[in-house]
C-alpha positions as CSV (number, residue, x, y, z in Angstrom):
1,M,14.0,-18.1,-22.8
2,H,10.3,-19.5,-21.9
3,Q,8.5,-17.8,-25.4
4,N,5.4,-17.1,-23.8
5,Y,6.7,-15.3,-20.9
6,K,10.0,-13.0,-23.8
7,N,6.5,-12.4,-25.4
8,S,4.4,-11.2,-22.4
9,L,7.4,-8.7,-21.6
10,I,7.4,-7.8,-24.9
11,K,3.3,-7.1,-25.0
12,F,3.7,-4.7,-21.1
13,R,7.0,-3.3,-23.3
14,D,5.4,-2.0,-25.9
15,A,2.3,-1.0,-25.0
16,E,3.2,2.0,-22.3
17,V,3.2,5.2,-23.5
18,G,5.6,7.9,-22.8
19,Y,8.5,5.9,-21.1
20,E,11.8,7.0,-21.8
21,A,14.1,4.0,-21.0
22,K,17.8,4.7,-20.2
23,F,19.6,1.4,-21.2
24,S,22.8,1.7,-19.9
25,A,25.0,3.0,-17.2
26,D,27.9,2.2,-14.3
27,L,25.7,1.1,-12.1
28,E,22.6,-1.2,-13.4
29,V,20.4,-1.7,-11.1
30,A,17.0,-3.7,-11.4
31,L,14.1,-2.6,-9.6
32,V,11.2,-5.8,-9.2
33,Y,7.8,-5.2,-7.8
34,P,7.0,-8.5,-5.9
35,S,3.1,-8.7,-7.6
36,P,2.2,-8.6,-11.0
37,Y,3.6,-6.1,-13.7
38,R,-0.6,-5.0,-13.5
39,I,-0.5,-4.3,-10.3
40,A,3.6,-3.2,-10.2
41,A,2.3,-0.3,-13.5
42,A,-0.6,1.0,-11.3
43,S,2.5,1.8,-8.0
44,L,2.9,5.4,-8.3
45,G,5.9,4.4,-5.8
46,F,7.3,2.1,-8.0
47,H,7.1,4.6,-11.0
48,S,8.8,7.1,-8.5
49,I,11.5,5.0,-7.7
50,V,12.0,4.2,-10.9
51,K,12.5,7.7,-12.4
52,V,14.8,8.8,-9.3
53,V,17.2,5.9,-10.1
54,N,17.4,7.0,-14.1
55,Q,18.0,10.6,-12.8
56,L,21.1,9.4,-11.4
57,E,24.2,10.4,-13.8
58,F,25.7,6.9,-13.0
59,A,23.0,4.6,-12.8
60,C,19.9,3.5,-14.3
61,A,17.0,1.5,-13.1
62,H,15.4,-1.4,-15.3
63,R,12.1,-3.4,-14.2
64,A,10.7,-6.3,-13.5
65,A,7.3,-7.7,-11.8
66,L,6.2,-11.4,-9.9
67,P,5.4,-13.8,-13.5
68,E,1.8,-15.1,-14.0
69,S,3.4,-18.2,-14.5
70,D,4.7,-21.0,-12.3
71,E,6.5,-22.5,-14.6
72,L,10.2,-19.9,-15.1
73,D,13.4,-20.6,-13.9
74,V,14.7,-16.9,-14.7
75,L,13.0,-13.3,-13.5
76,R,14.1,-10.9,-16.7
77,C,13.6,-7.5,-16.9
78,L,11.5,-5.9,-19.3
79,E,13.5,-3.5,-20.9
80,S,16.6,-5.8,-21.8
81,L,15.3,-8.5,-21.5
82,R,18.1,-9.9,-19.6
83,P,18.6,-11.8,-16.2
84,V,17.8,-9.6,-12.9
85,S,20.8,-11.7,-11.6
86,D,23.2,-9.9,-14.1
87,Y,22.6,-6.4,-12.5
88,D,25.0,-5.0,-10.3
89,A,22.0,-4.4,-7.7
90,I,18.6,-5.2,-6.9
91,G,16.1,-3.3,-5.6
92,Y,12.2,-4.0,-4.4
93,S,9.6,-1.9,-4.3
94,V,7.0,-3.6,-1.2
95,A,3.6,-2.4,-0.4
96,Y,1.9,-5.2,2.6
97,E,2.9,-8.1,4.7
98,M,0.8,-10.4,1.7
99,E,3.9,-9.7,-1.0
100,L,6.0,-11.4,0.9
101,S,5.5,-14.6,-1.2
102,G,5.7,-13.0,-4.1
103,I,9.8,-11.6,-2.6
104,I,10.8,-15.5,-1.9
105,K,9.7,-16.5,-5.5
106,T,11.2,-13.6,-7.3
107,L,14.4,-14.1,-5.6
108,R,14.4,-17.8,-6.3
109,L,13.6,-16.7,-9.8
110,C,16.8,-14.5,-9.7
111,G,19.1,-17.3,-9.0
112,L,19.7,-16.0,-5.5
113,P,19.7,-17.9,-1.6
114,T,16.5,-16.4,-0.6
115,L,18.2,-15.5,3.0
116,S,20.6,-12.4,3.2
117,K,23.2,-14.1,5.1
118,D,23.6,-17.3,2.6
119,R,24.7,-14.9,-0.2
120,P,28.2,-14.9,-1.7
121,E,30.2,-11.4,-1.8
122,S,30.1,-11.9,-5.4
123,A,26.4,-11.0,-4.8
124,P,24.4,-8.3,-5.8
125,L,23.5,-5.9,-3.6
126,V,19.9,-6.6,-2.4
127,F,17.7,-3.8,-1.1
128,A,14.2,-3.0,0.2
129,G,11.5,0.1,0.4
130,G,8.1,1.1,-0.6
131,P,4.8,1.3,1.5
132,L,5.2,-1.7,4.4
133,T,7.7,0.3,5.3
134,F,6.1,3.0,7.2
135,S,4.8,0.1,9.8
136,N,6.7,-3.2,10.3
137,P,9.0,-4.6,7.8
138,A,10.8,-6.9,10.6
139,P,9.4,-10.2,8.8
140,I,11.2,-9.1,5.1
141,G,14.4,-8.5,6.8
142,P,15.9,-11.8,6.7
143,F,15.5,-11.7,2.7
144,F,17.7,-7.5,2.1
145,D,20.7,-7.0,2.6
146,V,19.9,-2.9,3.2
147,I,16.0,-1.3,3.6
148,C,15.1,2.1,2.9
149,L,12.4,2.9,5.5
150,G,9.9,5.7,4.7
151,E,9.7,7.8,1.7
152,G,12.5,6.4,0.0
153,E,13.7,8.7,-3.4
154,D,15.9,10.9,-1.3
155,L,17.4,7.7,0.3
156,V,17.7,5.2,-2.9
157,G,20.3,7.7,-4.8
158,Q,22.0,7.6,-1.3
159,L,22.2,3.5,-1.3
160,L,23.0,3.5,-4.8
161,Q,25.9,6.5,-4.5
162,T,27.2,4.5,-1.1
163,Y,27.5,1.2,-2.6
164,E,29.4,2.7,-5.9
165,N,32.0,4.4,-3.7
166,C,32.7,1.4,-1.8
167,G,33.1,-0.4,-4.6
168,R,30.4,-2.4,-4.7
169,D,31.3,-3.9,-1.7
170,R,28.5,-5.2,-0.1
171,K,29.8,-5.1,3.8
172,K,31.3,-1.9,3.8
173,T,27.9,-0.7,2.1
174,I,25.5,-2.0,4.3
175,N,28.0,-1.3,7.6
176,L,27.9,2.8,6.6
177,L,23.9,2.6,5.7
178,A,23.9,0.6,8.9
179,E,24.9,4.3,11.2
180,S,22.4,6.3,8.5
181,P,19.7,7.8,9.8
182,G,16.4,6.0,7.4
183,F,17.8,2.6,6.4
184,Y,17.5,-0.6,8.4
185,V,19.6,-3.4,8.3
186,P,18.5,-6.4,9.1
187,S,21.4,-8.1,9.9
188,L,23.1,-5.7,12.3
189,H,19.5,-4.2,13.7
190,G,17.3,-7.3,14.5
191,D,14.4,-6.4,14.6
192,N,15.1,-2.9,16.3
193,V,13.7,-1.0,13.0
194,P,14.6,2.5,13.2
195,A,12.9,5.6,12.5
196,I,11.4,6.2,8.2
197,A,13.1,9.0,6.5
198,R,10.9,11.8,4.7
199,A,11.4,12.9,1.2
200,D,12.3,16.3,0.0
201,E,9.4,18.7,-1.4
202,R,11.1,18.5,-4.8
203,H,9.9,15.5,-4.8
204,V,6.5,16.3,-4.5
205,P,3.7,15.7,-6.3
206,A,5.6,12.3,-8.0
207,Q,3.9,10.9,-11.2
208,S,3.1,8.1,-13.5
209,Q,6.3,7.7,-16.2
210,F,4.0,5.6,-18.5
211,T,0.4,4.9,-19.4
212,T,-0.7,1.4,-20.6
213,P,-3.6,-1.0,-20.8
214,Y,-2.4,-3.3,-18.3
215,S,-2.4,-1.7,-15.6
216,E,-5.4,-2.8,-12.6
217,L,-6.2,1.5,-13.3
218,S,-6.4,0.9,-16.9
219,N,-4.7,4.0,-19.2
220,M,-4.5,6.1,-15.8
221,H,-1.6,8.7,-15.6
222,L,-1.4,9.1,-11.9
223,T,-0.2,12.3,-10.2
224,E,-0.2,13.1,-6.5
225,A,-2.5,15.6,-4.8
226,V,-1.4,15.3,-1.4
227,R,1.0,13.2,0.5
228,G,0.8,12.0,3.9
229,C,-2.4,12.6,5.7
230,S,-3.1,15.1,8.6
231,R,-5.9,12.8,10.0
232,G,-4.8,10.6,13.3
233,C,-7.1,7.4,13.1
234,N,-6.1,5.7,14.9
235,Y,-5.3,2.2,12.9
236,C,-3.4,4.3,10.0
237,V,-0.1,3.6,9.4
238,M,0.1,6.9,7.3
239,R,-0.8,8.9,10.5
240,R,3.2,7.8,10.7
241,S,3.8,9.1,7.0
242,T,3.9,13.3,7.3
243,N,6.0,14.0,10.1
244,G,3.6,17.1,11.7
245,G,1.1,17.6,8.9
246,M,0.0,16.6,5.3
247,R,1.5,18.6,2.2
248,L,-0.9,19.5,-0.6
249,G,0.5,19.6,-4.3
250,L,-0.1,22.7,-6.0
251,P,-3.0,23.0,-8.2
252,E,-0.8,24.3,-11.0
253,K,2.5,21.4,-10.7
254,V,-0.5,18.6,-10.2
255,L,-2.1,19.9,-14.0
256,A,0.9,20.8,-15.4
257,S,2.0,16.8,-14.9
258,I,-0.4,15.4,-16.6
259,P,1.2,14.6,-20.0
260,D,-1.0,15.8,-23.7
261,H,-1.3,11.7,-23.8
262,A,-3.3,10.8,-21.0
263,T,-7.2,10.7,-21.5
264,R,-7.3,9.6,-17.5
265,V,-6.1,10.5,-14.6
266,G,-6.3,9.6,-10.8
267,L,-5.0,11.7,-8.6
268,V,-4.1,10.3,-5.7
269,G,-3.1,10.2,-1.7
270,A,-3.6,9.1,1.9
271,S,-6.4,12.1,1.9
272,V,-6.8,13.6,-1.5
273,T,-10.1,15.7,-0.7
274,D,-8.7,17.3,2.4
275,H,-6.9,19.4,-0.1
276,P,-8.8,22.4,-0.3
277,Q,-8.7,23.2,-4.0
278,I,-9.5,19.1,-4.7
279,A,-13.3,20.2,-6.5
280,E,-11.1,22.6,-8.3
281,I,-8.1,20.0,-9.9
282,V,-11.4,17.7,-10.8
283,E,-13.0,20.4,-13.2
284,A,-9.7,21.0,-14.7
285,V,-9.1,17.7,-15.5
286,V,-12.3,17.6,-16.6
287,A,-12.4,20.4,-18.4
288,S,-9.6,19.5,-20.2
289,G,-11.2,16.3,-22.0
290,R,-9.8,13.8,-19.8
291,E,-11.3,11.5,-17.2
292,V,-10.6,11.3,-13.3
293,G,-10.3,8.9,-10.3
294,I,-9.6,9.8,-7.1
295,S,-7.9,7.4,-4.1
296,S,-9.8,8.1,-1.6
297,L,-13.1,10.1,-0.4
298,R,-13.3,11.4,2.4
299,A,-17.6,11.5,3.1
300,D,-17.1,14.7,5.8
301,K,-15.9,16.5,2.9
302,L,-17.8,15.3,-0.2
303,T,-19.9,18.6,-1.4
304,E,-22.4,19.0,-4.8
305,R,-19.3,20.7,-6.8
306,L,-16.6,17.8,-5.9
307,V,-19.9,15.2,-6.6
308,A,-20.8,17.0,-10.0
309,G,-16.6,17.1,-11.2
310,L,-16.3,13.3,-10.6
311,A,-19.3,12.4,-12.3
312,A,-18.9,14.6,-15.0
313,G,-15.1,13.2,-15.2
314,G,-16.5,9.5,-15.8
315,Y,-17.1,8.2,-11.6
316,R,-19.6,5.7,-11.5
317,T,-19.3,4.5,-7.6
318,L,-18.8,6.9,-5.5
319,T,-16.6,5.1,-2.6
320,V,-16.3,5.9,0.9
321,A,-15.2,4.6,4.3
322,A,-17.1,4.0,7.2
323,D,-14.8,1.8,9.0
324,G,-16.9,1.0,12.1
325,A,-19.9,-0.5,11.5
326,S,-21.3,1.9,14.9
327,Q,-21.0,5.9,15.8
328,K,-19.4,4.3,18.6
329,L,-16.8,2.1,17.0
330,R,-15.3,5.1,14.8
331,F,-15.4,7.7,18.0
332,S,-12.8,5.6,19.2
333,M,-10.5,5.2,16.2
334,D,-10.7,9.2,16.3
335,R,-12.2,9.0,12.7
336,R,-14.5,12.3,12.1
337,T,-17.0,10.6,9.8
338,N,-20.4,10.3,11.2
339,D,-24.1,8.9,9.6
340,G,-25.4,12.1,8.1
341,H,-21.9,12.2,6.2
342,L,-23.0,8.7,4.8
343,I,-26.4,9.3,4.1
344,Q,-25.3,12.4,2.8
345,S,-23.2,10.4,0.2
346,A,-25.7,8.4,-0.4
347,K,-27.9,11.9,-1.6
348,L,-25.0,13.4,-3.4
349,A,-24.2,9.5,-5.4
350,K,-28.4,9.3,-6.4
351,A,-28.4,12.8,-7.3
352,F,-25.5,13.2,-10.1
353,G,-26.6,9.6,-11.2
354,L,-23.7,7.3,-10.0
355,K,-24.2,4.0,-10.4
356,T,-23.2,2.8,-6.5
357,L,-22.8,3.7,-3.6
358,K,-20.1,1.6,-2.7
359,V,-18.8,2.1,1.6
360,Y,-15.5,0.6,3.2
361,M,-15.8,-1.3,6.6
362,M,-14.1,-3.5,9.3
363,V,-14.9,-6.0,11.9
364,G,-13.6,-7.5,14.4
365,L,-12.2,-4.0,15.9
366,P,-11.6,-3.3,19.7
367,E,-15.2,-3.1,21.4
368,E,-16.1,-4.0,18.6
369,T,-20.0,-6.2,19.6
370,D,-23.1,-8.0,18.2
371,A,-24.4,-4.6,19.4
372,D,-22.9,-2.4,16.8
373,F,-24.2,-4.5,13.4
374,D,-27.8,-3.7,14.8
375,E,-26.8,-0.1,14.1
376,L,-24.9,-1.0,11.0
377,T,-28.1,-2.5,9.9
378,S,-30.6,1.0,10.7
379,L,-27.7,3.1,8.9
380,I,-27.7,1.0,5.6
381,Q,-31.7,0.6,5.7
382,K,-31.4,4.9,5.9
383,L,-28.6,4.9,2.6
384,H,-30.8,2.5,0.4
385,Q,-33.7,5.3,0.8
386,H,-31.4,7.2,-0.4
387,H,-29.6,4.6,-3.3
388,P,-30.9,1.9,-4.6
389,R,-27.3,0.2,-5.1
390,I,-25.0,-0.2,-2.2
391,A,-22.0,-2.6,-1.9
392,L,-19.9,-2.6,1.4
393,G,-16.7,-3.8,1.2
394,V,-15.5,-5.7,4.3
395,S,-12.2,-6.3,5.6
396,P,-11.2,-7.5,9.2
397,F,-9.4,-5.6,11.4
398,V,-5.7,-5.9,11.8
399,A,-3.6,-3.7,14.1
400,K,-0.4,-2.2,12.3
401,R,2.7,-1.4,14.2
402,H,3.2,2.2,15.2
403,T,-0.5,2.8,15.4
404,P,-2.2,3.5,18.9
405,L,-3.8,-0.2,18.4
406,D,-0.5,-1.3,17.4
407,G,-0.8,-4.9,19.2
408,Q,-4.3,-5.7,20.1
409,P,-5.2,-8.5,19.0
410,Y,-7.1,-10.3,15.9
411,A,-10.4,-10.5,16.8
412,G,-10.8,-14.3,15.4
413,I,-11.2,-16.1,12.2
414,D,-15.0,-17.5,13.7
415,V,-15.5,-14.0,15.1
416,V,-15.1,-12.7,12.0
417,N,-17.0,-15.2,10.1
418,R,-20.1,-15.3,12.2
419,R,-20.6,-11.1,11.8
420,L,-20.4,-11.1,8.3
421,K,-23.3,-14.1,8.5
422,I,-24.8,-11.5,10.4
423,M,-24.4,-9.0,8.3
424,R,-25.9,-10.9,5.5
425,K,-28.8,-11.8,7.1
426,N,-29.7,-8.5,8.5
427,L,-28.5,-6.6,5.2
428,K,-29.7,-8.9,1.9
429,G,-31.8,-7.1,-0.3
430,M,-30.3,-3.8,1.0
431,A,-26.8,-3.9,0.5
432,E,-23.7,-6.5,-1.3
433,I,-21.3,-7.9,0.9
434,R,-18.1,-7.8,-0.7
435,P,-15.5,-9.3,1.9
436,T,-11.9,-9.9,1.8
437,S,-10.6,-13.3,3.7
438,A,-10.7,-13.5,7.5
439,R,-8.3,-16.7,7.4
440,W,-5.8,-14.3,5.3
441,A,-6.1,-11.4,7.1
442,W,-5.2,-13.4,10.1
443,V,-2.1,-14.3,8.0
444,E,-1.7,-10.1,7.5
445,Y,-2.0,-10.0,11.3
446,M,0.5,-12.5,11.7
447,L,3.1,-10.6,10.0
448,A,2.0,-6.9,10.6
449,Q,2.8,-7.6,14.3
450,G,5.7,-10.4,13.7
451,T,9.3,-10.2,13.7
452,Q,11.9,-11.5,11.2
453,A,10.8,-15.2,12.9
454,S,7.8,-14.8,11.1
455,G,9.8,-13.9,7.5
456,L,11.3,-16.9,8.4
457,A,8.1,-19.0,8.5
458,V,6.7,-17.8,5.5
459,I,9.7,-19.3,3.5
460,E,8.3,-23.1,5.0
461,A,4.7,-21.9,4.6
462,E,5.1,-22.0,0.9
463,K,7.7,-24.9,0.6
464,N,4.5,-26.7,1.4
465,G,2.5,-25.7,-1.1
466,G,1.3,-22.2,0.1
467,N,-2.1,-22.4,1.5
468,F,-4.1,-21.9,4.4
469,A,-3.3,-24.8,6.7
470,A,0.7,-24.3,5.3
471,Y,0.8,-20.7,7.0
472,K,-0.9,-21.4,10.3
473,K,1.1,-24.5,11.0
474,A,4.4,-22.8,9.9
475,F,3.2,-20.2,12.2
476,S,2.5,-22.3,15.3
477,N,6.4,-22.1,16.0
478,E,6.3,-20.2,19.0
479,A,9.1,-18.3,17.7
480,C,6.2,-16.1,14.9
481,R,4.2,-15.0,18.0
482,P,2.9,-11.5,17.8
483,T,5.1,-9.6,20.7
484,G,2.5,-7.3,20.9
485,P,3.5,-2.9,20.4
486,I,6.9,-1.7,20.3
487,A,7.7,-0.5,24.1
488,K,7.3,3.8,23.3
489,V,5.9,7.2,25.2
490,P,2.5,7.2,24.0
491,S,2.2,10.7,21.6
492,S,-1.8,12.9,23.3
493,S,-3.1,11.4,20.4
494,E,-2.7,8.0,21.9
495,R,-3.3,8.8,25.7
496,A,-6.4,10.7,24.2
497,T,-7.6,7.5,22.2
498,A,-7.0,5.3,25.9
499,Q,-9.2,7.7,27.4
500,R,-12.0,7.8,24.7
501,L,-11.6,3.6,25.0
502,K,-12.3,3.9,28.8
503,V,-15.3,6.2,28.7
504,I,-16.6,3.4,25.8
505,R,-15.9,0.0,28.2
506,S,-18.1,2.6,31.1
507,S,-20.7,2.8,28.6
């Protein structure tokens, strides 16, 4: 074993506080995160699936993550240091499209053929789940025998029990699961992804299984305050996760889930500040002597009480989302946030001593013009009058499947970069611009709107160096061309969106 790799696994394992590993069972499952350990350790979904598998009487879960080094030849699990290929089944948690390269790398380090169809019958069952399944898992399809769709806490137990009942026969297992709700068998379903599943209420709130200084959220215990989202923002896949509404974590359950050893607590969810008792929960965490963090703040839900609690809990940056450069664009996306909410956020950040107001936004939205950025300049001038340090986190818009904006084209690398240039010029001295890459956002778009053929193209791109030029060449194949939105009957929300866009076009 590569000694540095072994030492890093031991270092990560020994630094975890609160984790009770399960070392043996009839069915041994390796759970793989296709990004480095520091990101895996910050994934509440990954923690939750590890817990669920370890609670099964017949199974145990050991963890592996994408190694930082490119010099390794074997992927190993943290708990046992054994090769992942030794395990009876291998499960992946996939958060978003750009982790596909990590899937390919880790499968190769497992010593397995990259594609499911090329593996012998004696190979372990290789399955996946995770947040990506809420939008479009088709591109990762060729790499997996079966994919759990949506909230996977109940599905993973059903999948493993079926595999065990079938005598660990991969073919029998996938044939049975293909007929069961919540499972996508790419070899049988093709690009036609079935409906997602919803987990039982007993799984809410999910919580971390350990804390570690080697997480992206150093030494932070994560617990769900809410699951899903009650809003219908037209670009967001979380609108699909709610099955009709947001589910709240009861304050007493959220607070009871925090272990004694936790010194920092992260309240997680797509719309935490929509929880009607969020200020009370924050105050209770702070009163216990802990720092507190929240995964998402809605500008229209900020109050003096909530921001005061966050400041007392160690918050230094108040982060909100504008999303669109103008009110017209926010209206078109069904966003409730307006300039007044954002200005009030700046005032609150200043009043409670928060060093930075960070505002997330997108560029390259449908109907966007240069005039929208004149309005943005005016807004930032107003924010800057109330807070001296403004940071803009800017991401190119990428249309996702199963949203009203599904099928909208990517604005273009040149267009996005030109808008960023306008922002830098107009906002110089008022705001720091922190953009994500227009090029790699295009790659994300090609996968988000792609099919299994798009996933196969990533193999070619990675083989040719994994840089942008390699991806551009691989996606030039006609089979990788985005196919447009999935045919479906529009919902009332989607019809309302279409009407708003008509109003905007005519104005």
